[in-house]
C-alpha positions in Angstrom: -29.6 -66.6 97.7 -27.1 -65.8 94.7 -24.4 -64.8 97.9 -25.2 -67.9 99.8 -24.7 -70.6 96.8 -21.4 -68.3 95.3 -19.9 -69.2 98.7 -20.4 -72.8 99.1 -19.2 -72.9 95.3 -16.1 -71.4 97.0 -15.7 -73.5 99.7 -16.3 -76.7 97.6 -13.3 -75.3 95.5 -11.7 -74.9 98.1 -12.5 -78.3 99.5 -12.0 -79.8 95.9 -8.2 -78.1 95.9 -7.3 -79.8 99.6 -8.1 -83.2 98.6 -6.4 -82.9 95.0 -9.4 -84.2 92.8 -11.9 -82.2 91.1 -16.1 -82.0 90.7 -17.8 -85.6 89.8 -17.2 -85.9 86.3 -14.5 -83.9 86.1 -10.4 -84.8 85.1 -7.7 -84.7 88.1 -5.8 -81.4 88.4 -3.4 -80.1 85.4 -3.7 -81.1 82.0 -2.4 -84.1 80.7 1.2 -84.0 79.6 0.8 -85.6 76.1 0.9 -83.1 73.9 -0.2 -83.8 70.2 1.5 -81.2 67.5 -1.4 -79.4 65.0 1.5 -77.3 63.5 4.8 -75.8 64.0 2.9 -73.4 66.3 0.3 -75.0 67.7 -0.5 -78.2 70.2 -3.0 -79.5 71.6 -3.7 -81.6 75.1 -6.8 -82.7 77.1 -7.5 -80.9 80.1 -10.5 -82.6 81.6 -13.9 -83.3 81.4 -17.5 -81.8 82.0 -19.6 -83.0 84.5 -21.4 -84.4 81.9 -18.7 -86.5 80.0 -17.1 -83.9 77.4 -13.6 -83.4 76.6 -11.7 -80.2 77.4 -9.0 -79.7 75.3 -5.5 -76.9 75.7 -4.6 -75.6 73.1 -0.9 -73.8 72.9 -0.4 -71.0 70.1 3.3 -69.8 70.1 6.0 -67.6 68.2 9.1 -67.7 67.4 9.7 -65.2 69.9 8.9 -67.5 72.8 5.6 -66.1 73.4 2.8 -68.5 73.8 -0.8 -68.4 74.7 -2.8 -71.2 76.4 -6.9 -71.6 75.5 -9.6 -73.7 76.7 -12.7 -74.6 74.4 -13.8 -74.8 77.5 -15.3 -71.2 78.0 -13.0 -70.2 75.6 -10.7 -69.3 78.3 -7.3 -67.5 77.9 -5.6 -69.8 80.6 -1.8 -68.8 80.3 0.0 -66.2 78.3 3.3 -65.6 79.0 5.7 -63.1 77.9 9.2 -61.6 78.5 10.1 -58.7 80.5 13.1 -56.1 79.7 15.6 -58.8 80.9 13.8 -61.5 78.3 12.7 -63.3 81.8 9.2 -65.1 80.7 6.0 -65.0 83.1 2.5 -66.3 83.4 0.6 -62.3 83.2 -2.8 -63.6 83.3 -5.0 -64.9 86.4 -6.5 -69.1 86.0 -6.0 -72.2 87.6 -4.7 -75.4 87.3 -7.5 -77.6 86.9 -10.7 -77.7 85.3 -12.8 -78.5 88.2 -12.0 -74.6 89.4 -13.2 -73.0 86.4 -16.0 -75.5 86.7 -17.0 -75.1 90.0 -16.1 -70.9 90.9 -14.2 -68.8 88.4 -14.4 -65.5 88.1 -14.5 -65.4 84.4 -10.8 -65.4 85.0 -10.2 -65.6 80.8 -13.4 -66.5 79.5 -15.7 -65.9 76.6 -18.3 -63.5 77.7 -22.1 -63.7 76.6 -24.3 -63.6 75.1 -24.6 -60.0 76.4 -21.5 -59.2 78.3 -21.5 -56.4 81.1 -24.8 -56.1 82.5 -28.4 -55.8 81.8 -30.5 -53.6 84.1 -33.5 -55.3 85.8 -32.8 -58.1 83.8 -34.7 -57.3 80.2 -34.8 -55.5 77.4 -37.6 -54.4 75.1 -36.6 -55.1 71.3 -39.1 -54.9 68.3 -42.0 -54.1 71.1 -41.6 -57.2 72.8 -40.0 -57.5 76.2 -37.6 -60.3 76.8 -37.0 -61.2 80.3 -32.8 -62.8 81.6 -31.6 -64.3 84.4 -30.5 -62.4 87.8 -27.0 -63.1 88.4 -25.9 -60.4 89.5 -28.4 -58.4 92.7 -31.5 -57.5 90.1 -29.6 -57.3 87.0 -28.1 -59.6 84.7 -24.3 -60.0 84.3 -22.2 -61.3 81.5 -25.2 -63.5 79.5 -27.1 -64.8 82.7 -26.1 -67.9 84.5 -25.0 -70.3 81.5 -23.4 -67.7 79.7 -21.0 -68.7 77.0 -18.0 -69.1 79.8 -19.6 -72.1 81.0 -20.2 -73.6 77.8 -17.8 -75.8 75.6 -17.1 -74.7 71.6 -15.9 -76.3 69.1 -12.3 -75.5 68.3 -10.7 -75.9 65.2 -6.9 -75.2 64.8 -4.3 -74.5 61.9 -1.9 -71.3 60.8 -1.8 -68.7 58.4 1.6 -66.9 57.4 1.4 -64.7 60.0 1.5 -67.4 62.8 -0.7 -69.8 64.2 -4.8 -69.6 65.3 -7.4 -71.0 66.7 -11.4 -71.1 65.8 -13.5 -71.3 68.4 -17.3 -71.5 67.0 -20.6 -71.8 69.7 -24.2 -72.3 68.7 -26.5 -70.3 71.5 -30.4 -72.0 71.1 -33.2 -69.4 70.1 -34.2 -68.6 74.1 -31.0 -69.6 75.8 -30.8 -67.3 79.1 -34.1 -65.5 77.6 -32.4 -64.3 74.3 -34.1 -64.7 71.3 -32.7 -66.1 68.2 -30.6 -68.6 67.2 -27.2 -67.4 67.5 -23.7 -68.8 65.6 -20.8 -67.0 67.6 -17.4 -67.3 66.3 -14.1 -66.5 67.7 -10.6 -66.1 66.8 -7.5 -66.4 68.6 -4.5 -65.6 66.4 -1.3 -64.9 67.7 1.7 -63.2 65.7 5.5 -62.5 65.5 4.9 -59.2 66.4 3.7 -60.5 70.3 0.4 -59.5 69.1 -2.7 -61.3 70.2 -5.4 -61.0 68.3 -9.0 -61.7 69.1 -11.7 -61.6 66.3 -15.2 -62.1 67.5 -18.1 -62.7 64.5 -22.1 -63.8 65.3 -25.1 -64.4 62.9 -28.9 -64.5 64.1 -32.1 -66.2 62.7 -33.8 -63.6 65.1 -33.3 -60.2 66.2 -31.2 -60.4 69.3 -28.3 -58.3 71.6 -24.7 -58.9 71.1 -21.9 -57.9 73.0 -18.7 -60.6 73.3 -15.8 -60.0 75.1 -12.5 -61.7 76.6 -12.5 -61.4 80.7 -9.1 -62.1 81.0 -7.5 -60.7 84.4 -3.9 -59.0 84.2 -0.9 -58.8 86.0 1.9 -57.9 83.9 4.6 -58.5 87.1 3.5 -62.0 86.7 0.2 -64.1 88.2 -0.3 -64.1 91.8 2.7 -61.7 92.4 0.4 -59.2 94.6 -1.5 -56.0 93.3 -1.4 -54.1 90.8 -2.0 -51.2 92.1 1.6 -49.7 90.9 1.0 -50.7 86.9 0.7 -47.0 84.9 -2.5 -47.4 82.8 -3.5 -44.7 80.5 -7.0 -45.2 78.8 -7.3 -43.2 75.4 -11.6 -42.2 76.7 -11.8 -38.7 77.9 -15.2 -39.5 79.1 -16.9 -42.3 81.2 -20.5 -43.8 81.7 -21.5 -43.0 85.3 -23.3 -46.1 87.0 -26.0 -46.0 89.4 -25.7 -48.5 92.9 -26.2 -51.5 91.1 -24.4 -50.5 88.5 -26.0 -49.9 85.8 -24.9 -46.5 83.6 -27.3 -43.2 84.3 -27.3 -42.5 80.3 -24.8 -39.7 81.3 -21.5 -39.7 79.1 -19.3 -37.8 81.7 -15.9 -36.3 81.5 -13.3 -37.7 83.7 -11.0 -34.4 83.8 -10.5 -34.1 87.6 -12.0 -36.8 88.4 -10.5 -40.5 89.8 -11.3 -41.5 86.4 -9.1 -39.1 84.3 -6.6 -41.8 82.7 -5.8 -40.0 80.2 -2.4 -39.8 81.1 -0.3 -42.6 82.0 -1.8 -42.4 86.6 -0.5 -45.7 88.7 -4.2 -47.3 89.0 -3.8 -46.9 92.7 -3.1 -43.2 93.1 -6.3 -42.8 93.0 -9.2 -46.1 93.9 -9.3 -45.0 97.4 -10.8 -41.2 96.7 -14.1 -40.1 98.2 -16.0 -40.6 95.2 -19.1 -42.1 95.3 -18.7 -43.9 91.7 -15.8 -45.4 93.5 -17.7 -46.4 95.9 -20.4 -48.0 94.1 -17.8 -50.0 92.1 -15.8 -51.2 95.1 -12.6 -49.4 93.1 -13.2 -49.0 89.6 -15.6 -51.4 87.6 -16.7 -48.8 84.7 -16.8 -48.2 81.1 -15.2 -45.7 79.3 -16.1 -43.8 76.1 -13.2 -44.7 74.1 -12.3 -41.2 72.0 -11.6 -43.1 68.7 -14.3 -43.5 66.2 -16.4 -46.7 66.9 -15.8 -49.2 63.5 -11.8 -48.2 63.5 -8.9 -50.2 65.6 -7.2 -47.7 67.1 -5.3 -48.2 70.8 -8.0 -48.2 73.7 -5.7 -48.8 76.7 -2.0 -49.1 77.8 -0.3 -50.3 81.2 3.0 -50.9 82.2 4.7 -52.4 85.3 7.5 -50.5 86.4 9.1 -53.5 88.5 9.6 -56.0 85.4 8.9 -53.3 81.9 6.4 -55.2 80.4 3.3 -53.5 78.8 0.8 -54.4 77.0 -1.0 -52.4 74.8 -4.8 -53.0 74.3 -6.2 -51.9 70.4 -9.8 -52.4 69.5 -12.8 -51.3 67.3 -15.8 -51.1 69.7 -16.9 -48.2 71.5 -16.2 -48.8 75.0 -14.0 -50.1 77.9 -14.1 -51.4 81.4 -12.2 -51.6 83.9 -12.3 -53.2 86.7 -9.9 -53.4 89.7 -10.8 -57.3 90.7 -12.2 -55.7 93.8 -14.6 -59.0 94.4 -11.0 -61.2 94.5 -11.8 -62.2 98.2 -8.3 -64.5 98.9 -10.3 -67.5 98.5 -9.3 -68.8 94.6 -6.2 -70.2 94.1 -4.9 -70.1 91.3 -2.0 -71.2 89.0 0.9 -73.0 91.1 -1.1 -72.0 94.2 -1.2 -68.6 93.9 -3.8 -67.2 96.3 -6.1 -64.2 94.5 -6.6 -61.2 97.0 -8.8 -57.7 95.6 -7.0 -56.3 92.8 -4.0 -58.7 91.6 -5.5 -58.5 88.6 -7.0 -55.6 86.2 -9.6 -56.4 83.0 -9.3 -54.4 80.5 -12.9 -55.3 78.4 -13.6 -54.4 75.6 -16.9 -53.6 74.4 -20.5 -52.3 74.1 -21.5 -50.1 76.7 -23.1 -51.7 79.8 -27.0 -51.6 79.3 -27.4 -50.8 75.8 -30.3 -52.6 74.8 -32.2 -50.6 77.9 -30.4 -47.0 76.9 -31.4 -45.7 73.1 -29.0 -42.8 73.3 -26.2 -45.8 73.6 -24.8 -47.1 70.6 -27.0 -50.3 69.2 -26.0 -53.9 70.1 -29.2 -55.2 67.6 -28.2 -58.2 65.3 -30.9 -58.6 63.2 -31.0 -61.4 60.8 -29.2 -61.3 57.3 -26.6 -58.8 59.5 -22.7 -60.0 60.7 -21.9 -59.1 64.3 -18.1 -58.6 64.1 -15.3 -57.1 65.7 -11.5 -57.1 66.6 -9.6 -56.9 69.7 -5.8 -56.7 69.4 -3.7 -57.1 72.6 -0.2 -56.4 72.1 2.7 -57.3 74.2 6.4 -55.7 74.8 8.9 -54.5 77.1 10.0 -51.8 77.8 
């Protein structure tokens, strides 16, 4: 049934694109051209309306080098991220849509904030303090990225400003007790900051009035050659993790921490993404490619380099730093050519990759994994930095 609904949503989005209008209640195609300057490094413009009539805004942060990042308060989406190549030519390097209607109708989490629990929870249930909680089954038997109406489908309160280091945007969302089955009234705050070192910093914070589980991340799909420019198989990737968490048929970790040495999952040295993606390996079959969590070698809680990706054709380099214990590397295996992205670009399989900094999937059901429990009086806080350069 879920696949049928998803297919219908994709077909609807396709018809919407042909007809040039958005679903009922949403505004037409491209954002309003009238941008309001908040400060020298931050502007805001209307992007559309939600189906229930609420205004959605696009905030654009910039730095002195010309790098820009556009962020929606709908889903906290990183809609655009421009970066220069080795010759100084800027391109948008994240997948996304030209209009709000496409984000609402069907969105494979392009650029979105996901939670309350990013990644998968096995059998869509977990036990906390002796009580069993049931969350939506939106990925076969499992819960994915916090359920059906997860954080990527919410309108966040936005406040823009600046710091001595550059522009920033603070987003806040209050998730009600019991929303999508999760306990506790959770107040989540995500701060995007862009500095003149070409670093986009994402600070995640949350507090809850009841014990709950939290795992937040951003789900941007990157193509360093430019969004819609083809597949990412020639990108060269390094992941600073010598182990990964193998999964079963429904992509739930088995609980093992397995060494990557001697497997197609060894990215401890720079390796083409496509070099072993088609290898005869059961884990790759389960994921239809890479869709796995790497166990990072650094001490959790220490902001360190987690991954580095380079596009040889343009020279663009993305470095991902995090204080989280894991990173999910995903190669856009489920993109199917039905998503018409920015500028009418068609997104085929593997036209983008994700590096989702996180706690491990299914941690609420795996006592041996680092805990994702947040209790009243405690504070969830984690930081990820996306550092851009050209070689």
